[in-house]
C-alpha positions as CSV (number, residue, x, y, z in Angstrom):
1,M,48.5,150.5,76.6
2,L,51.2,153.0,77.2
3,L,53.5,150.8,79.7
4,K,53.5,148.1,77.2
5,I,54.2,149.9,74.9
6,K,57.1,151.6,76.7
7,N,57.9,148.0,78.4
8,L,58.8,146.9,74.9
9,C,61.1,149.8,73.8
10,A,62.9,150.4,76.8
11,L,66.2,148.4,75.4
12,T,66.1,150.6,72.6
13,A,66.6,154.2,75.3
14,L,69.2,152.0,76.9
15,V,71.5,150.6,75.0
16,A,71.7,153.4,71.7
17,A,71.2,156.7,72.8
18,P,71.1,160.1,70.6
19,L,74.9,160.9,69.6
20,A,74.8,164.3,67.2
21,V,76.8,167.2,68.9
22,A,75.6,170.0,70.7
23,D,76.1,173.1,68.2
24,E,73.4,175.9,70.3
25,L,75.5,178.5,72.1
26,S,74.8,180.2,75.0
27,E,74.8,184.2,75.4
28,S,78.2,184.1,76.1
29,G,79.8,182.6,73.2
30,E,79.9,178.7,75.1
31,F,77.9,175.2,74.3
32,L,74.8,175.0,76.3
33,D,75.6,171.0,76.4
34,G,78.6,169.2,77.9
35,I,80.5,166.5,77.1
36,A,80.8,163.6,79.1
37,A,83.1,161.9,77.5
38,V,85.7,161.9,74.2
39,V,85.0,158.9,72.0
40,N,88.2,158.7,69.1
41,E,86.8,161.6,66.7
42,G,83.4,162.1,68.8
43,V,81.6,162.4,72.0
44,V,79.3,161.2,74.5
45,L,77.4,164.5,75.5
46,K,76.4,165.3,79.6
47,S,72.6,165.6,78.3
48,Q,73.3,162.1,76.5
49,F,74.5,160.7,80.6
50,D,72.0,162.2,82.1
51,E,68.7,161.2,80.2
52,Q,70.2,157.9,80.2
53,L,70.7,157.7,83.9
54,T,66.6,159.6,84.2
55,T,65.6,156.8,82.0
56,I,66.9,153.7,84.1
57,R,66.1,155.0,87.3
58,T,62.7,155.3,86.5
59,R,62.4,152.0,85.1
60,A,64.1,150.1,87.9
61,A,61.4,151.7,90.0
62,E,59.0,151.0,88.0
63,Q,59.6,147.5,87.9
64,N,61.2,148.2,91.6
65,I,64.4,146.9,90.9
66,P,67.2,147.9,93.5
67,L,69.9,149.8,91.8
68,P,73.5,149.7,92.4
69,P,74.9,152.9,94.7
70,V,75.7,155.9,92.4
71,G,79.3,156.2,92.0
72,V,78.8,152.4,90.5
73,L,75.7,153.4,88.5
74,E,77.2,156.2,86.8
75,E,80.1,154.4,85.8
76,Q,78.0,152.1,83.9
77,V,75.9,154.4,82.1
78,L,79.3,156.1,81.1
79,E,80.4,152.8,79.6
80,R,77.5,151.7,78.4
81,L,77.4,155.0,76.1
82,I,80.5,154.5,75.5
83,L,80.6,151.6,73.9
84,S,77.6,152.4,71.9
85,E,79.5,155.6,70.5
86,I,82.6,153.3,69.8
87,Q,80.4,150.4,68.0
88,L,77.9,153.3,66.2
89,Q,81.5,155.0,64.8
90,R,82.4,151.9,63.6
91,A,79.5,151.0,61.6
92,D,79.6,154.4,60.3
93,R,83.7,153.5,59.0
94,I,82.4,150.4,57.2
95,G,79.4,151.8,55.6
96,L,76.7,150.2,57.8
97,K,73.1,152.1,57.4
98,V,69.7,150.8,58.4
99,S,67.3,152.4,55.9
100,D,64.4,154.1,56.4
101,Q,62.1,151.3,55.8
102,M,64.3,148.6,58.1
103,L,63.5,151.2,60.6
104,N,59.5,151.6,59.7
105,D,59.5,147.5,60.0
106,S,60.8,147.4,63.4
107,I,58.5,149.9,64.4
108,R,55.3,147.7,63.1
109,R,56.4,144.8,65.1
110,I,57.0,147.1,68.1
111,A,53.5,148.7,67.5
112,E,52.4,144.9,66.6
113,Q,53.2,143.4,69.9
114,A,51.9,146.5,71.9
115,G,48.6,146.1,70.2
116,V,48.2,149.6,68.2
117,R,48.8,150.2,65.1
118,F,52.2,151.7,63.3
119,E,49.8,155.2,62.7
120,D,49.1,155.6,65.9
121,M,52.7,155.3,67.6
122,P,54.0,158.6,67.6
123,A,50.5,160.0,69.8
124,L,50.7,157.3,72.3
125,L,54.5,157.6,72.9
126,L,54.0,160.9,73.2
127,K,51.2,160.5,75.8
128,D,54.2,158.8,77.5
129,G,57.1,161.4,77.4
130,I,58.8,159.9,74.5
131,D,59.5,161.8,71.5
132,Y,58.9,160.1,68.1
133,A,61.9,161.4,66.2
134,N,64.1,160.7,69.5
135,F,62.5,157.4,69.1
136,R,63.4,156.6,65.6
137,R,67.3,157.5,66.1
138,D,67.2,155.7,68.8
139,L,66.4,152.6,67.4
140,R,68.1,153.3,64.6
141,D,71.2,153.1,66.7
142,E,70.1,149.7,67.9
143,I,69.4,148.2,65.0
144,T,72.8,149.4,63.4
145,I,74.6,147.6,66.9
146,E,72.6,144.8,66.7
147,Q,73.8,144.5,62.4
148,L,77.3,145.0,63.3
149,R,77.2,142.8,65.9
150,R,76.0,139.8,63.1
151,I,78.6,141.1,60.9
152,E,81.9,141.3,62.6
153,V,81.1,138.7,65.5
154,G,78.0,136.4,63.9
155,Q,79.6,135.6,60.8
156,S,83.3,134.6,61.9
157,I,81.6,132.0,64.5
158,N,81.7,128.6,63.3
159,V,79.6,125.3,63.6
160,S,81.2,122.1,62.9
161,D,79.3,119.1,61.6
162,R,80.4,116.6,64.8
163,E,79.2,119.6,67.1
164,I,75.9,119.5,65.6
165,E,75.5,115.9,66.1
166,Q,77.0,115.7,69.5
167,C,74.0,118.5,70.2
168,I,71.5,116.3,68.5
169,A,72.8,113.0,70.9
170,D,72.8,115.7,73.8
171,L,69.3,116.8,73.4
172,E,67.5,113.9,72.4
173,G,64.3,113.5,75.0
174,N,65.6,116.7,76.4
175,V,63.3,119.0,77.9
176,V,64.5,122.2,77.2
177,V,63.4,121.2,73.8
178,N,60.5,121.5,74.1
179,S,60.3,124.4,76.4
180,E,60.4,128.3,76.4
181,Y,62.4,130.0,79.1
182,Q,61.9,133.5,80.4
183,L,65.3,134.2,81.7
184,S,67.5,136.2,84.0
185,H,71.4,136.3,83.8
186,I,74.4,137.4,85.4
187,R,77.5,137.6,83.7
188,L,81.4,137.9,85.4
189,S,83.9,138.2,83.2
190,F,87.6,137.9,83.0
191,S,90.6,138.8,80.2
192,D,92.3,136.8,78.2
193,S,95.1,137.2,79.9
194,A,93.8,137.0,83.8
195,S,96.2,135.3,85.8
196,A,95.3,131.9,87.9
197,E,94.3,134.0,90.7
198,E,92.7,137.0,89.4
199,I,90.5,133.6,87.7
200,Q,90.0,132.7,91.0
201,E,88.7,136.3,92.2
202,V,86.3,136.1,90.0
203,E,85.0,132.2,90.7
204,N,84.8,133.4,94.7
205,L,82.6,135.9,93.3
206,A,80.2,134.1,91.5
207,N,80.2,131.2,94.5
208,D,79.9,134.2,96.9
209,I,76.5,135.6,94.6
210,Y,75.0,132.5,94.6
211,A,75.4,132.0,97.9
212,Q,73.4,135.4,98.5
213,L,71.0,134.3,96.3
214,Q,70.4,131.0,98.0
215,D,70.3,133.4,101.4
216,G,67.1,135.3,99.7
217,A,69.0,138.4,98.3
218,D,67.4,140.1,95.4
219,F,68.5,138.7,92.1
220,R,68.2,141.7,90.1
221,E,69.9,143.9,92.5
222,L,73.2,141.8,91.9
223,A,72.8,141.7,88.8
224,A,72.7,145.3,88.5
225,R,75.8,145.6,90.8
226,H,78.2,142.9,89.3
227,S,76.8,142.1,86.1
228,A,78.9,142.2,82.7
229,G,75.9,141.5,80.6
230,D,74.6,143.9,78.3
231,T,71.0,143.7,80.2
232,A,72.7,144.2,83.7
233,L,71.2,147.4,84.4
234,E,67.7,146.1,83.4
235,G,68.4,142.5,86.3
236,G,69.5,140.8,84.2
237,S,66.7,140.0,82.2
238,L,67.2,138.4,79.1
239,G,62.9,137.8,78.2
240,W,61.3,135.1,76.7
241,M,63.1,132.7,74.4
242,Q,62.3,129.6,72.7
243,G,64.0,126.2,73.4
244,Q,66.4,126.4,70.4
245,Q,67.7,130.1,71.6
246,V,69.4,129.1,74.7
247,P,72.6,128.9,74.6
248,T,73.9,125.5,74.7
249,L,76.7,126.8,77.9
250,F,72.8,126.6,80.3
251,I,71.4,123.5,78.7
252,D,72.2,121.3,81.5
253,A,72.0,123.7,83.7
254,L,68.1,124.1,82.6
255,Q,67.5,120.7,82.3
256,D,65.9,120.1,86.4
257,M,65.3,124.1,86.7
258,Q,62.0,125.2,87.9
259,A,60.5,129.0,87.9
260,G,62.5,130.5,90.4
261,D,65.5,128.6,90.5
262,V,69.1,129.8,89.9
263,S,71.8,127.9,88.6
264,E,75.4,127.4,90.4
265,P,78.0,129.4,89.1
266,I,78.8,127.9,85.4
267,R,82.1,128.4,83.7
268,A,82.5,129.5,80.3
269,A,86.1,130.3,78.5
270,N,86.2,133.5,79.6
271,S,83.6,134.1,82.7
272,F,81.0,132.6,85.2
273,H,77.5,132.8,84.6
274,L,74.3,132.6,86.5
275,V,71.0,131.8,85.2
276,K,67.9,132.5,87.1
277,V,64.5,130.7,85.5
278,D,62.0,133.6,86.0
279,D,59.2,131.2,84.1
280,L,58.5,129.0,81.7
281,R,56.1,126.7,79.3
282,S,55.8,124.9,76.3
283,A,56.8,125.4,73.0
284,V,54.8,125.3,70.1
285,Q,57.3,123.0,67.2
286,R,56.9,123.3,63.9
287,S,56.7,120.5,61.3
288,E,56.2,122.3,57.9
289,I,57.7,125.6,57.0
290,K,57.5,127.3,53.2
291,Q,61.2,127.7,51.8
292,A,62.4,129.3,48.5
293,K,65.5,128.8,46.8
294,V,67.4,132.1,46.2
295,R,70.4,133.4,44.8
296,H,71.8,136.9,44.7
297,I,74.6,139.8,44.1
298,L,75.7,141.5,46.6
299,I,78.0,144.9,46.2
300,T,78.6,146.6,49.5
301,P,80.0,150.3,49.7
302,N,83.3,151.0,50.7
303,E,85.9,153.6,51.0
304,V,86.7,153.1,47.2
305,I,83.1,152.7,45.8
306,D,80.5,154.8,47.2
307,D,76.5,154.0,47.3
308,D,75.6,155.2,44.2
309,T,77.9,153.7,42.2
310,A,77.8,150.2,43.9
311,K,74.3,150.5,42.8
312,Q,74.5,151.4,39.6
313,R,76.9,148.4,39.2
314,L,73.7,146.3,39.6
315,D,71.9,148.3,37.4
316,D,74.4,147.4,34.9
317,A,74.5,143.7,36.2
318,L,71.2,143.8,35.7
319,V,70.6,145.0,32.0
320,K,73.0,142.2,31.2
321,I,71.3,139.6,32.8
322,R,67.8,140.3,31.0
323,G,69.9,140.6,28.1
324,G,70.3,136.7,28.4
325,A,74.1,137.2,30.3
326,D,73.9,134.2,33.5
327,F,73.1,135.0,36.6
328,A,75.7,132.6,38.4
329,E,78.6,134.0,35.9
330,Q,77.7,137.8,36.8
331,A,77.5,136.9,40.8
332,K,81.1,135.1,40.3
333,L,82.2,137.9,38.5
334,L,80.8,141.1,41.0
335,S,79.6,139.5,43.9
336,D,81.1,141.4,47.4
337,D,79.5,138.1,49.2
338,P,82.0,135.6,50.3
339,G,80.2,132.5,51.1
340,T,78.5,132.8,47.5
341,A,80.1,134.2,45.3
342,N,82.0,131.6,43.4
343,L,78.7,129.3,44.3
344,G,76.9,131.7,41.4
345,G,75.8,133.5,44.4
346,D,73.2,130.8,45.4
347,L,72.1,130.7,48.6
348,G,70.4,127.7,49.0
349,W,66.7,126.9,50.3
350,S,66.0,129.4,53.0
351,G,62.8,130.1,55.2
352,P,60.8,132.3,57.1
353,G,63.3,134.2,59.4
354,S,66.7,133.3,57.4
355,F,67.6,137.0,55.9
356,V,67.6,140.6,57.4
357,P,64.0,142.1,57.0
358,E,64.2,144.3,53.8
359,F,65.5,141.1,52.1
360,E,63.1,139.2,53.3
361,Q,60.1,142.0,52.2
362,V,61.8,141.8,48.3
363,L,62.4,138.0,48.4
364,A,58.2,137.2,49.8
365,N,56.8,139.8,46.6
366,A,60.0,138.5,44.0
367,E,58.4,136.3,40.9
368,I,59.8,132.6,40.3
369,G,62.8,133.3,37.6
370,V,62.6,137.0,37.8
371,V,65.6,139.0,38.9
372,T,64.6,142.0,41.0
373,E,65.3,145.8,40.9
374,P,68.1,146.4,43.0
375,F,67.5,147.0,46.9
376,R,69.0,148.3,49.7
377,S,69.8,146.3,53.0
378,G,72.3,146.9,56.3
379,F,75.1,145.0,54.2
380,G,74.6,147.2,51.2
381,W,73.1,146.6,47.5
382,H,71.4,143.6,46.0
383,I,69.4,141.5,43.5
384,L,68.2,138.4,44.1
385,E,66.0,135.7,42.2
386,V,63.9,133.4,43.2
387,V,64.8,129.9,41.6
388,E,61.9,128.0,43.2
389,R,59.2,127.4,46.0
390,R,58.0,124.9,48.1
391,V,56.5,123.7,51.1
392,Y,59.2,121.1,53.0
393,D,58.7,119.2,55.8
394,N,61.0,120.5,57.9
395,T,60.9,118.0,61.2
396,E,64.7,117.1,61.2
397,D,65.5,120.1,59.7
398,L,64.9,122.0,62.7
399,K,66.5,119.3,65.1
400,N,70.1,120.7,62.8
401,Q,68.8,124.1,63.0
402,N,67.4,124.5,66.5
403,C,71.8,122.8,67.1
404,D,73.4,124.9,65.0
405,L,71.5,128.0,66.8
406,R,72.2,127.0,70.6
407,I,75.6,126.2,69.9
408,R,76.0,129.8,67.6
409,N,74.5,131.7,70.9
410,G,77.1,129.8,73.4
411,K,79.7,131.3,71.5
412,M,77.9,135.0,70.4
413,D,77.9,135.8,73.9
414,E,81.9,135.3,74.5
415,E,83.2,136.3,71.4
416,T,80.7,139.6,71.2
417,Q,82.6,140.4,74.6
418,L,86.1,139.7,73.4
419,W,84.8,141.8,70.3
420,M,83.8,145.3,71.9
421,Q,86.8,144.7,74.6
422,R,89.1,144.7,71.3
423,L,87.4,148.0,70.9
424,R,87.5,149.2,73.6
425,D,91.1,149.3,74.2
426,E,91.9,150.3,70.5
427,A,89.8,153.4,70.9
428,F,90.7,157.0,72.3
429,V,88.6,157.3,75.6
430,D,88.9,160.8,77.9
431,P,86.0,160.6,80.5
432,R,85.2,164.5,81.2
433,I,82.6,162.9,84.4
């Protein structure tokens, strides 16, 4: 049971690291901790680096994943911590926060997947050597980074009607639609400004890796050594995903692949990819969902409007609406949601999973026609109103939604890597080890 929890929480420990600055002094007056890297106005501590290195080595030993040479591994671990620190600093600058409620909801889902109660998590984690306070801090950082990427990368990705139409046509009768995949992945990247010779070098490396895999080399070892993907040090594992979650880039390659197969190198705009099918199974399709027609007003704290002021603006708007003011007009005047403000806050018909957990929870408990009290999500302060609810046959919509998700997932990886590279290039980084 403890191992199951540990596996579920592994990415948290690896992606988001504690970032508190050491403040304990030795008798000589020097810090007991050391600095692994200076990152803008923050630091990555030596203790963080050592902890991550130990965690990765322990996980690799438990799962029998070969790791790259010591020097390469240490460089990868430090770079991962640097990128996490840069992203967390970015989230802090734009006022992105993860509330205790959102954090508890995430821990509750982890507990449910592990088959344990939420209340038992601290004791169970402690038995496995995981401090609960550190676990919560690391998970909060991971969620913060995920939300940041949704805001700064996900919202900038556009999917055209033509792309969806072409996707639906391509997927008619496609086995990927009705399957779920457990995938692993190697990503080899090159920059926007790469020369033809540099791109050819990356392609040659991709072909060499593919040849090694055909000769029986360990995919996980080659992923840990060469991949630029987020899960490289976990052997490139992407875990289980439904057919609609599979990036468009991989669809054609997966058509004829079986468990254990590895794709030939797949070319993308700024990278080459190799994909391995670790396992696959039939997927269950839904035909009906419960939907709600919702409208909301969002106030996002920033350098000018602090958190209390943002909430107060919604308190004032709520008083006006309950006094007879038109919700839509208030949304047009106040809302910071660029996609819905001019629509009077209208979010349209939405099903489960359309919104962040805090929004979903308030939505689930809201009465039709009753404007909620202000509540906080990672995007800021909201009030919402459920206009109508229905049970909807979404068979045709699923085709559109699945294709939209596929296309976005296919673009998300490339765009995230470019976004992270821009953040990295703009940051001041001074490695100390």
